N, C-alpha and C positions, 0 to 999 in steps of 0.2 A: 504493500500500500504506500502511495506516495505521501510525502511530507505535507502537502497542501490538504489532502483529505484528512490526515491525522489531526492537523490543526483545526480544520473545520469541525471535526467530531468533538474535539476538546472545547471549542467555542460554543457549540450547540449544547453540550452537556452543562456548561456553566450558565448559559442563558436560560435553559428550560428546566433546570433543577430549581424551580421557583414555585412556591405555593400558589401564585397567581394563576398558573395554568392548570391547577388541580383542585380548584374549589368545587367544581361540578364533576366529580370523579369518584369512583368507588373508595379510594383511600380516604376520602373525607369522613367516612363513617368510623373506622377505627381511630382516625385522628381526633374525632369529636370525643370519643371515650378516653383517649389518651389525655386530652385536656381536662376531662372530668377527674381522671386519676390524680392529676397534679393538685386538684382541689380536694382530693380524698373523698370524692363522691362516687367513684367507681374504682374497680380493681383491674389488675392485669388480665384476669380471666374475662372481664367484659371486653377489653380490647381484643383479645385473642378470638373470642366468639364472634365479635363484630367483623374481624378480619376474615374469619372462615366464611361467613355468609356473603360479605361484600365481594370477596374474590370469587366465590362460587357463582355469583350473579354477574360477574364481569365479562359478559359477552353481549354484543349488540351495541346500539347507540348509547352514548354516555348518558343522555337525558333519560332514556328508558331505564337504564341501570339505576340511576339516582332515584327516579320515581319509585321503582319497585323495592329498592333497599329501604326507602323511607316508609313505604307501606309495611314492610316486614318489621322494622324497628318500632313503628307506631304500635303494631300488634303486640310486640314484646314490652310495651310501655317503656321503651328505652332502657330496659334492664335485661340485656340478653343472657347474662350468666344466670341470673335468678330465674329467668324463663326456662332455660335449659334444665336447671336443677329441680325445678318444681315438678317436672314430669307430666305436666298436662299441656299437651301441644295440639294446636289445630292440625288435623290429620284427615285430609280429604283430597279428592282428585281435581280440585280447582287449581288453575294455574296462578302462581304468584309472580313468576318471571319467565316469559317465553315458554319453554317446555318444562321448566321447574315447577312442580306441584307442591302444594302444602304437605302432602304425604312424604315427599322427599325431604322437605325441611324438617318434618317430625323425625324422620329416620336419622338425619344428621344430629339432631338434638339428642336422640336416644344414645347414639354412639358417644357424643361429647359428654353426656351425663356419666356414662360408664367410665370414660377416661378420667374425668375430673374427680371421680370417687377414688381413683388410684394415684393420680399425679397432680401436681400443683400448676404445671405449665405444659404447653405443647412444644416448647422450644426445642427439646431434644428429638422430636419426631423427624424421621427421614422422609424423603420424597414418597417412598413406597408406603410408609406408615400413614402418611396423610391420605394418600390415594385410597388405600383399602380400609384403614381403621377409622378415618373421619368421614370421607366422602362415599365410602361403600362401593367403590369401583373395583373391577376385576384387576388382578395384578397385571402389569404390562411394563416390563423392564425397558422397552424401547420408547415409551410415551415421553413426550417433551415436558409434561408437567407444568404448562404455562401458568395456570392459576395458582398453583402451589408455589412456584418460584417467584411469582409476583408478590404473593402474600409474605413470603420469607424476606423479600427485598424491603417491603414496607416495615417489617418488624425489626430487622437487623441494622440496616444502614442508619448511621447516626451523625449526620453532618448538620443537624439542626434546621434543615430546610423542608423538604417534602416528606421524607421518610421518618419513621417514628423512633427507631432506636431503642425499643423497649426490651428486646432480647439481648442481654448483655454478655452472654456466654458463647456467642457465635460470632466469628470474624466475618466481616464483609468479603474477605478474600474467598470464603467458602461458597458464596452465593453463585447461582446460575442465572443467565439471562432468561426472562420469560419469553418464550417463543410462540408466536402465532403467525398466521399467514402474512400479515402486514409487516411484522418484524422480520420474518424470513425474507420477504421480497426486498425490503430495504437493505438488509445485511448482505444479500446476494448481489444487489446492484452496486453496493459500495466495495465489495470484494472481501467481505469478512468470512465468507464460506463459498465453496464451489459445489457442495453436496446438494443433491436433489431432494433427499428425504428430509422431512420435517420431524426429526426424531431427537432422542437425547444425545446422540453422537454429534449431530449438528449443533445442538444447544451448547455442548462442551467446546466445540470448535469455535463458535462465535464468542463464547465466554473467554476462551484462551486468547483470542485475538484482542479482546478488550482488556485483558489482564496486562498486555504489553503497553496499551495506551493509557490505562488507568491502573497503575500497579497497586495491588492490595484492595482494589475496589472496582472489580469489573462491571458490576451492575450500574455504575455511574454511566456506563455506555447506553443503558436503557433510555436515559434522557437525551443522549445524542441522537438515537434513532427516532425518538419523538420529535426532536428538533428538525431532523431531516424531513420527516413527514410534513411538519408545519411549513417549512421553507420551500417544499416542492409540491405544494398542493396544486391540483389541476384546476383549470378554469380561471 
């Protein structure tokens, strides 16, 4: 990759790692609970629970995601951890977000309740543990884990800007880029990967490339890709 592209990526990362671009974004929900934690009105488990659901809903238009997350947390009376542990969840076939039904929300709540009866935090969970143990999906060692990696970025990175930095025992160097179709297309265009598969191997290849540009903090590159999308909008 040429020096000009590297410098552009660094510039975009600095510019777009800014809360102004993420007020209407899924991260706004765990961020709200993180602010409440500072005032001691909510706990880490509220932030984690909010992050689980906000990341799970993070597909589609951002306005739709924000609308449906708001509906969910309204239903939870903005006490997601209490709602999970109460064990009385709305459980029916009505959609809450796109194909996500209230019954799926209830199933995630049930798994979280079981987990929180055993551990105090989700921080130590691996990608596969989140996939199967929290979201109830089948094991898939090749899956890119976009939503999980995005959630981990939110919770771990701690530069005082967009991400929350509430998981203190995980290094940002361990994080992986959240890969979806748009991220893949941008990364391939820039030259961060030449692979065709949108799998975990490609995730690691893009992450490794960003590790050279942002040493110790490869997921800062996520903001660079966001910046590329903003500066190369069509129309």
